[in-house]
Structure formats: C-alpha cells, structure tokens
N, C-alpha and C positions, 0 to 999 in steps of 0.2 A: 533427515537432518532437522533438528528443531529450529523454529524460526528466530531464535535469539542468539545465533552463533556468529553474527557479525558479517555474514556474507553480503557482498554486493549483489543486488538483484539484476542479473544480466541475462539476456536472451540472445537469440541469433540476430546478427545484423541483417538488414534487408538488402537482398541483392539489387544491383543497379536496375534490373528489369522491373523490379517491383517498387522502386522508390517513388515513382510518380504517383502511385496510389496511396502513399502515406500522407501524413500531415505536412502541409506546406510550410509550417513555421519552424521545422526542424532543420538546422544546418547539417551538412554532411559530417564535418569534423571541427572540433575545437581542441587546441592543445594549450596546456598551462605548464610552462617550462621555467626552471629556476636559474639557468645561466645561459650566457651567449653561445658557448660551444655546443651545448645540447640543442639549443634552438637552431643553430646552423645545420647540425646533423639531421634533425627532423625535417627542416625545410628542403634540404637537398635530397634526402632520401625519399620523400613523398612527392616531390615535384612531378614525377612521371606517373604516380599512382592514381591521381585524380585530376580531372579537368577543372574542378572548382577551386576558387581561391582558398589558400590555406589560412585559417584563422589561428595564428600563433600568438599567445599572450605570455607575458612575463609574470611570474609570481608563485608558481608551484601550487601545491594542493590546497593551501589555505585560500588563495585567490580563487581557485576553482569552486570551493564550497561557497564562498561569498557570491560569486557570479551565478552559480546554478540555482541559488535560492530565488532569483528574480528573473530568470530568463529560460527560454525553451531549451530542453536537453537535446544535444546533438545526437546523431546516430552513433558516432564514435567519439570517444573522449580520451585524449592522451594526457596523463597526469605525471608530473615529476614530484617524487616524494623525497628527493635529495635534500639533506639538511633538516628533515623533519624528525623531531625527537621521538614522537609516537606515531609512526606511519600507519600501523594497523588501526589504531583508534581514529586517525584522520580519514582513512578510507571508509571506515564505518560511518563517520559523519557524512562523507560524500554520498554514500548509498542512501542516506535519508532524504536527499534533496534532488536526486536525479530520477528519471523514469526508469522502470525496471528493465526495459529492453535495450538500454544503452550498452554499447561495447566499450569496455574500459581497458586501455592499454597503459601500462605503468612503467615508469623509468625510475630507478633508484640507485643507491650506492652500495648496497649489500650484495655480494656475490656468493651466495650459499644456496645449496639445493633445498635445504629445509625452508629457507625464506621464500624461495621461488614457489615451492609447493603451497606454502601458506597464502601467498598472494593470489595464485591462480586457482588452486583447488579449494582452499579454505575460504578466501574472500570472494572468489568467483570472477576475478579479472580474466580477460581473454589471453593476455600475454604480459610478460615482465622481462625487461632488459636492464642489466646492470651497467653502470658507467665504468669506463668511457665508452661512448657509442659513436659509430661512424655512419655515413650515408648508406653503405651497403648493408649494414646490420639492421638499420631502420627499414630499408626497403624490403629485405628478405623476411623480417618477422612481423612488421606492422603493415607493410604494403597490401598483403592479401585481404586484411580486414577492412582497410580503407576502400579498396577496390570492390569489396563485396564478394570476392571469390573464395574467401574463407569464412567459416562460421564459428562463432563462439559456442562453447558447450552450453546446452540448454540449462537455464537456471533451475535448481532444485526448489527454489522458493517462489520466485515471481511475486506478485502482489499477495498480501494477506487478506483472505476473505473471512468476513465476520457476519454471521446471521443473527438478527434480533427478532425474537418471536414473542408476542404477547400470549400468555397462557390462556387468555380469554379476551373478548372484546372490551375496549374501554380502559385498559390498564396503562396506556401511554407508551406502548412500544414504538409507534411511529414517531412520536415526539422525541424519544430518546435516540432513535436511529438518525433523525435529521440533525440533532445536536452533536451526536458522536461524529458523524461525517463532517460537520462543520469544524469541529475541533481538530480532526486529522488534517483537513484540507486547508483551512484558513489559519487557525492558531498555530499548528505545528508545521504548516506549509509542506505537507506530503501530497503527492499526486493521488487524489481520492475520487472515487465514484460512488454515488449512492444509487443502488439498484432497487427498484420497486417492481416486483414481478406481478403485482395485482393490476392488470391492465384495465380493469373496470372501475374499481373503487379505491385504488391507491391514492394516498394523500401527500406523499413526500414532495412532489413537485409543487403542489399547492402551498405547502407550508414554507417553501423557499421562494415562492413567487416566480416559478419557472414554468414556461409553457412547454409541455411534453410534445414530442413528435411521434411519427408512425414507425420509427426505426426499431423500437423494441419488439413490437408485434411482428414485424417482418423477420427479425432475427429469430424469434421463438418459433416461427412457422417454418423457417428454412435455415437450420443451423449451419449448413454448408456455405451460406453467404455471410456468416457473421463477421469474418475477418474484414471483408470489404465494406461492410455497413457501419461497423461500430464507432471507431474513433471520430470520423468526420461527420456522420449524419445522425447518429442515434443519441449520443450523450449530449445534453444541453448544459452550457456553463452556468453555474450559480455563483462562482467566484473564480479567481485566477487559477487555483489548483483544486477546485471542487466542481465536479460535473454530476448531473442527475440523469439517470437512464430510467425513464418512466413512459407511460402511455395513458391515454384517456379514451378508451374505446366505447362505442355505444353499448348501453346495457343489453340491448337485444342481440348483440353480436356474440355468438358463443366463442369461447377460447379455442384455439387450434394449436396446441403446443406439441411440437414434434418430439419424438423420443430422442434423448441425448442432447436436448437443447440446453439444459442446465450446465452440463459439463463443457459443451462448446462455448457457451457464453462466458463462463468463468475463466476458461483457458484464454480466451481473447482478451478479457479484461486484465488478467494477471500480467500480461506483457506490456500493458500501458500504464497501470496504476499501482502505487505502493499499497493502497488500502482499498478494498471493496466492501462497503457496508450494505448488507442486504436486509431489507425490511420484509421478512417472510411471514405471511399470515399462517396460522395453523388451521389448515382445512384439508380435507381428503382430496387434494389435487396432486397428481404425480409430480408436476413441476416443483411444487413447494417442498415435497419430501426429498426430491433429488437435490435441491439446493441445500437443504439441511444436511444431507449426507456429504456434499462436495465441499462445503466450506471448511476453514481451518478451526473455527471456534464458534460455538453457539452461545447466545445469551438468551435467557428466559426472563421475561418481565412479568411480575405479578403485582397485585395490590393486596392490602391487608384484609382479605376476606376468606371465609371458609371455602368458597367455590374455587378461588384462585389457588389455595393450598392443595386442594384435591387435584386440580389440573396440573399444577407444577410437579407433583409427585408422579403423575402419569407420564408427563413429558420427559422427566429425568430418566425414566426407564427405557427411553428409546436407545437403541444401539448407537454407539459412536461411529462417525464416518471414518474412512481410511486415513484421513489427514489429521484427525483430532486426537491429540495425546492427553487431553484432560476432559473432565466432565463439563457440562454446560455451566456458565456463570449465572448465578441467580441474583436478580436485581429486585429488591422490594421497593416499588415506586409508591408515591402518595402516602408515605408513612405519616401517621398522625391525622389522617382524614377522619372527620367526625363519624362515629359509629363503627370505625374499623378496629381491628385487633392491634395490639401493640407488638413491637418487634419480638419480645420474649415469647409471647404466645404463638407468633408465626413460626419461630425457630423450634419451639417445642413440638408443634404439630408436624413440621417438616422433618424433625429429628436431625437437623443440621443447621449450621449458621448460614445466614444469607451473606452473599459476598459483598453486596453494595446496597445501601439504604438511602433513598432520596426522599426528602420531606414533601408533604403535600403543599403545593404552591399554586393554587388555582388562579389567583389574580395575575401573577407574573407569567405563567405559562399561557394563560388565556389571552393576555394582551399581546404576547409575542406571536401567537398564531394569527391573531387578527391583523397584525402589521406585516405578516409574512417574513419574520426574522427569527433567528434562533433565540431561545429563552436564555441560554447561557450568557448572552451579551448584556443582559440587564439584571440577572439574578445570581448573586454569588453562591448561595447554597446549591442552586441547580448546577452551576458550573463545577462546584466541588464534587458533586455526584458524577458528572460526566468524566472528570479527571480520574476519579476512583475506578470507573469502568475502563478507561484507557489503560490504567495500570494493571488491570486484570487480563485484558485481552490482547494488548499489543506486546510485541517482543521487547525485552529490556533495552536493546540497543536503539530502539526508535523513540524512546521516551525522553523528551527534553523539557518537560514541564518544570523541572527543578534541577539544581546542581547535583543532587544525590543520584539522579538517574544515570548520568554519564560516568560516575566514578567507577563502577565495576568494569565498564568497558575499557577505560583508560588503564586501570590496574592490570586487567587481563592482557591487553595489548603490550603494556610495558614489560610484564613478566615474560611474555613470549619473545619479545625483541631482545631483552637482556639474555635470555637463555640462548638465543642464536648467536649473540655476540660472544658469550662465554665459550661456546663450542668453536667459534671461529678462531678465538685466541688460543 
C-alpha cells in the first residue's frame, strides 16, 4: 500500500508484561469523548480493564489533535469522531501527530460496514464502535486492547524511512539530512529520528550539538537486542520530537556490523517514529547498501560538477529496494557555486531534470554549522529547498507546510464519507 493513503500508523499494543520496559513518559490510555453519555459508557466499561486511572477528556477528535501535538502519545487512544464533518480527514490529521505504534480505538455515529472497513482496514484503527454504546459493548470490544490481551493488526506503513546519500564527498548530503530531519521533527512536529550509521566519521550529532552514545554500536553488533536498547538509551534528543541516533567510535576500532542489522534497526525505529532520516554514505559497506535497500525513498545529493554527474548516473542505476515505488530523488546542491556547471548543463548531461535545486549559500550554511543549528532557521532560500525536498519524499497526507497540501485529503475524505451516506440513505 502506498504511503499516501491516509492510514493511521498503528502497531501492536505492548502487553502488560512488557510495558515496564517501554518509555516511562507514555500513559496507558487517554480518551477524547464528545458527550457525557459516551464518557459514562467508556468509564464504566473500562473500569475493570485496567488498574490505572482512566484519563477521559471532553472534546472529541479535534481536542485530541491539539493535545497530541504537545504531549506524549499514550499506548492506547480512544477517539470520538461523532459530530465531525470530515472524520476521515480528521483521523489523517491525528496520524500526523501521534507515534506510529499507538493503538487507536474509534467511536462514531455511522453504522455501516463500509465505513467500519474504511476506519479499521483503510485508516488502520484497531477497532470502531458506532453509537449508542454501553458499558458491555465497550468492555467486550475495547477492553482487550486496554488490557494488552489483544493486538492491533501490524501497520503496513510504520514510520517512513528516507535515505540521503551524497554521490561523492563534500556535496552537502549530511547538512541536508540534518535540516530535513529538523523540518520533520520541529517544524512539522512529527516524531522523527535522524540515523547516522557512520559510527566513526558521522557528523549529524555534531551539527545538532548532540552528544552521541554507545547505543547505536551495540545495536548494530547485536540486532536481537535492538528492541530493548533503542528508544530509551540509544537515541539522543535534539528537540522535543527530534532524536539523533549516532555514535562516535575510536578510529582504530573496526566496525562489527551483524548481518540483518539494517532491517532490525529500521523495523524497531518504524514502530516509534513517523519519519526516519538516514544519512547513508556511499561506500562499499554492507550495512550502507542494506540501508539503501530497506528504506522507502532514496535521495541522491550532487553538486554541479562533472564528477558528480558521472556518479549520479551510476547511483541511479542501482536496483530499487522492495519498498521503493519510485526512483531516487535527485537534489542539485550548491547551484551557482563559482566554477560549477549551470542547471541546464547538469540536466543535459544527466538526460533528466533534477527534482530539487538549492543555491550555493556558503556563509549561511557555514555559520549554522559553526553554531550547531540548522541552516533553515536563518536562510529562507535554504529553507525553501528543504520544503521542496519534503514535497518530493513525504506522503501527501503528511505535508502541512501550506493550505494546498491538506486540500486533496479533505476532498478525498469528504467524497468517501458522502458516498457512504448516500448508500446508507
């Protein structure tokens, strides 16, 4: 299923036996309910399903979206979409602000099999109940998810993994990776991790003024331990919803990457983050090639030079990975650098148009690197280039940089809902 279908990113709820190993800041359950009768049914129905205090809030899905933008995502989330004109669009908005492994339980007013399938199979919610509901109905259908004895269907999407690779050294791929991750995590407020697999010379943590730890090396050496290591100890916070997973090993220490480490690492990260931005060096290292194969989208960064053109053509010939439904996005960085080719010359040599062009901004980018902050904060042309990249690599439903991005989702959701209502009538 393509990543722009509007599904909620939902994985399996953590059983009670494993919850103590999870992140301590995640509450068990939060419910956003639109009316007093529904609130009473949920309170009475779940009273015996959990020993934790029930956090029931009034306000429905719009209140949930506003709250989840600025607070930790619970393990289970009950959402009331009653009275919402565009419930599918609203659920898509909710998916943008919660962590991918949350179990979403939905309550609504439409009692129709097609609508149920759209909510559960199409949107990825664990369960849907139509009003009116009573305590027995809540306990029977929602109780097992809250108790942890039932599991949501594994998400077909999880987090979207994007690899950024410089076609040769010095073209600015790491700078673009840092700024892209910042845009996802801070500007768009999506749960984002920036992964730097170069444990010896990687610079992503340095550019964000983050101190890397030993967790990444341990994870790459022992993939079977990744689940227990990752969220708590390996990824270091750079901002509220942006983490950096990097290492700084001694140069004399040879890498020891276990087979299957790339797949295990990305699988673990997908259940925690909406976006995984991977700064992948192009070198004959099995781990790097595995990462390029396992991500959902590749980005190739070049500068306006003949050598970069040659290497871009070669890298474009790499076979696509199993999850990649389009070719790599080509970014022409440092356009206008003294002595470089112009855009027309680059495109004629490539025999294709470049997807994104970013001007040469040595002072702005250099100052940002010195200060340990993203260049997009101080340079409008650079920020515009990052937004162009986002439009190329992120699914349409996740783009909220402008009003035009949400229009197709709203229209699609509205058409779907109207179709269901017409059938019902």
